[in-house]
C-alpha positions as CSV (number, residue, x, y, z in Angstrom):
1,M,-29.8,-133.9,-45.5
2,I,-26.9,-135.2,-47.5
3,R,-24.9,-133.4,-50.0
4,Y,-22.6,-134.3,-52.6
5,A,-19.2,-133.2,-54.3
6,S,-17.9,-134.8,-57.4
7,L,-14.8,-137.2,-56.4
8,K,-13.9,-140.0,-59.0
9,T,-11.6,-142.0,-56.5
10,L,-11.2,-141.7,-52.8
11,P,-7.5,-141.7,-52.2
12,P,-6.4,-145.0,-50.6
13,E,-4.8,-143.4,-47.4
14,V,-8.3,-142.1,-46.2
15,S,-9.8,-143.9,-43.7
16,F,-12.6,-141.9,-42.1
17,P,-12.3,-141.3,-38.4
18,E,-15.0,-143.7,-36.6
19,D,-17.1,-140.9,-34.8
20,L,-17.7,-139.3,-38.6
21,R,-18.3,-142.5,-40.7
22,S,-21.8,-142.3,-40.2
23,R,-21.9,-138.6,-41.8
24,I,-19.4,-138.7,-44.6
25,H,-18.7,-141.7,-47.1
26,H,-17.3,-142.0,-50.7
27,D,-19.5,-143.6,-53.3
28,A,-17.5,-145.2,-55.9
29,A,-20.3,-146.0,-58.2
30,A,-21.5,-142.5,-58.5
31,G,-17.8,-141.2,-58.3
32,R,-18.9,-138.7,-55.3
33,L,-18.1,-137.6,-51.7
34,G,-21.0,-137.2,-49.7
35,F,-21.6,-135.6,-46.3
36,D,-24.8,-135.6,-44.2
37,G,-25.6,-132.4,-42.3
38,F,-23.7,-129.3,-41.3
39,M,-19.8,-129.6,-41.3
40,S,-18.1,-127.4,-39.0
41,K,-14.5,-125.8,-39.4
42,A,-13.1,-128.6,-36.8
43,V,-14.8,-131.3,-38.9
44,F,-13.4,-129.9,-42.2
45,D,-9.8,-129.8,-40.6
46,R,-9.8,-133.5,-39.7
47,L,-11.0,-135.0,-42.6
48,Y,-8.7,-132.3,-44.8
49,R,-5.6,-133.4,-42.9
50,L,-6.7,-137.3,-44.2
51,S,-4.9,-136.8,-47.6
52,D,-2.7,-134.5,-49.6
53,D,-4.6,-135.5,-52.7
54,W,-5.5,-132.5,-54.8
55,D,-8.9,-133.9,-56.1
56,Y,-9.7,-135.2,-52.4
57,R,-8.9,-131.7,-51.1
58,Q,-11.0,-130.0,-53.7
59,A,-14.0,-131.9,-53.5
60,L,-14.0,-131.6,-49.3
61,E,-13.7,-127.8,-49.8
62,R,-16.9,-127.9,-52.3
63,L,-18.7,-130.2,-49.5
64,F,-17.7,-127.6,-46.6
65,T,-18.9,-124.9,-48.7
66,I,-22.4,-126.1,-49.3
67,C,-22.7,-127.6,-45.9
68,T,-21.9,-124.5,-44.1
69,F,-25.6,-123.6,-44.3
70,D,-28.2,-124.6,-42.0
71,A,-28.7,-128.3,-43.4
72,E,-31.9,-128.8,-42.0
73,H,-33.6,-125.5,-43.2
74,G,-31.4,-124.8,-46.1
75,D,-31.6,-121.4,-45.3
76,S,-28.8,-118.8,-46.5
77,S,-30.4,-115.8,-46.0
78,S,-30.2,-115.2,-42.1
79,G,-27.4,-113.4,-40.8
80,Q,-26.0,-116.5,-38.7
81,S,-26.0,-118.5,-41.9
82,K,-23.9,-115.8,-43.7
83,L,-21.4,-115.5,-40.9
84,V,-20.9,-119.3,-40.7
85,Y,-20.6,-119.3,-44.8
86,V,-17.9,-116.4,-44.6
87,A,-16.1,-118.0,-41.3
88,G,-15.7,-121.0,-43.6
89,L,-14.4,-119.3,-46.4
90,A,-12.0,-117.6,-44.2
91,G,-10.6,-121.1,-42.9
92,A,-10.8,-122.8,-46.1
93,A,-9.7,-120.3,-48.5
94,G,-8.0,-117.4,-46.6
95,L,-9.1,-114.2,-45.4
96,T,-9.0,-112.3,-49.0
97,L,-11.6,-114.4,-49.9
98,A,-13.5,-114.2,-47.1
99,V,-13.6,-110.6,-47.2
100,S,-15.0,-110.6,-50.6
101,A,-17.7,-112.8,-50.1
102,W,-18.6,-111.0,-47.2
103,I,-18.8,-107.5,-49.3
104,W,-20.8,-110.0,-51.8
105,L,-23.1,-110.9,-49.1
106,A,-23.6,-107.7,-47.8
107,T,-25.0,-106.4,-51.1
């Protein structure tokens, strides 16, 4: 399943890695960044390092957050999905936010 985050323009320095071009794209007409399937932390890190542009990084973080759940089933209720979500938050936004999310998910 392709998921999207708003991104009006792709920074000119961004050239997606060859092995990811079938999974990530920028739709200039719609002003959005799209990613197909599950996004691992390693993939996120590779894409994140492509640009220092704030808007690009924010869009990528939004995509990472929604693409960490099971892409095929969209199941965010399983323990494994919650763990992946929290691990993603830890990497993208810091340990404090991850702990807060874990507490929120546990309740």
